[in-house]
N, C-alpha and C positions, 0 to 999 in steps of 0.2 A: 348570758346571751339568750335571746329568745329563739325558739325552735323555728319560727318562720323567717328569720333573717338570713340572707345569703350575702356572700361577699361579691362586690361588683367585678366583672371581668377586667383583666388588665388591658390597658391600651396596647395596640399593636407594637409600638416602639419599645415598650418595656417587657414584652413577652420574651421568654428565653428562646433561642433559636431551636428549631425542630431539626432533629436528625433521625436517621434510620429509614424504615420503610415508608414513612409518610412523604418523603421526597423522591420516591421511586419514579414518579412521572415527570421529573424536571428535565429529562433528556440527556443528562450527563453520561449515563451508561451507554446510550446509543452513540453519543458523540465520541466517546473513548473507543468504542468498537469500530466506528468509521475511520478514525485516525489510525488505529492499529492495523486495520485491514489495508489501508493505503500504504503504510510503511512496509508491511509484509509483502505486498505486491511489488513495491519498488525493489525490495531485496531479491525477490524471486526473479524479476525481469533483469536485474543487474547480474544475477548468476548466469543467465543465458548469454549476456554480453561477454562475460569473462570466458565462458565455455567456448564460444564459437565466433563471435563477431570480432573480438580483439585479436585472436590469432590470425584470422583471415585478413583483417585490415593490415596487420603488420607485414604479412607476406605480400599483400598487394602493393604496399608501399616500398617493398624491397628491404624491409628491416628484419630479415630472417635471423640475423645475429642477435638482434634485440629479443626476438621471440625465443631463440635458443637460451639466452640468459634468463628470460622470464620463466621458461619451463624448468630450468635447472634450479631456480630459486623457489618456485612454487610447482612442484611436480603434480599436484592434484589437478592442475589444468588439463593434463592429459587424460586423467580418469573422467573428468567432466565432459571432455570432447568425445571420448569413446562411448559415453552413455548419454549423448545429447537428446535422444528420444525421451528418456526418462526425465531429464532436466527440463525439457520443454513441456512435457506432459504435466509434471508437477507444477511448473510455473503457470501453465494455463489453468489448471484447477484452482490454484491460489488466486489467479486473476479473476476467474469466474466468481469465486466466493467473495472477493473484494468488491466486484461490481454489484453483486447481489446485495451486500451490506450497504454500499453507497446508495443503491436504489431504495432499499428499505428505509434508510435513515434520512432520506431527502426531506421528509416532512416531520421529522422528530421535533418535539417541542423544545424551544429555547427558553431560558429563564425570562421573567418579566422585567427584571432590573435592566435598564438600558445599557449599562456597561457590560454586564454579563451576556446580554443578548447579542451585542456587537461582537464580543469575543467568540461566542458560539457560532455566529454566522461566518466570521472570519476563519475559524477553524474548519468549518464545513467547506468553505471555498478552497482552502489550502489542501484539505483532504482530497477533494475532487481533482485539484490540479496535480497532486502527487500521483493519483491513480491514472490520470490521463498520460502523464509522462511515463509511467510504468508501462502502459499499453504501447506507447510509441517505442520504448526500449525493447519490449518483447517482439514487436514487429520487425525492428531492425535486426535483432538477434536471429529471428526466424528467416529473414531474408539472407543473412550471411550463412546460416547453417544449412538451409534446405533449398531455397530458391536459386541463389547464385550457383551453387554446385550443380544443380539440375540444369540450369541454363548453359553452364560451361560444358557439361557432358553432352547436351543436345547439340551444341555448336561443333564439338569435336567429332561427334558421331555422324553429323549430317553434312 
């Protein structure tokens, strides 16, 4: 072989797939963060419902016996209810972190492949939907834990 001769580059279809740091800008890490934050937010806001909204709803519906059975089966509900300030504080911090990640990842790049891009955008919409449902659940839990007892106390005192 002569010293001046080089091999031609491979066409894109026959090149081996790239892996590792060269694909760091494809948006997959950001997408996983966004989805994980949405599910953690849902878990946190669901904890606030178990702590406060579910027991209050059962009592309001006259299902005190069902609540008694639930508490005997899952006694941790009492601990959660006794520490509702910490439960809501932790859930709110997680919700703020999830909201920040949703905001930060709203413009994260999606792959150029049409199918992967559609999956990326669909996952992003689902993640936002789960986060918004989590916010709604947190608001319902806060209403049952703090607002309704305050209103009931204001009516009884006034």
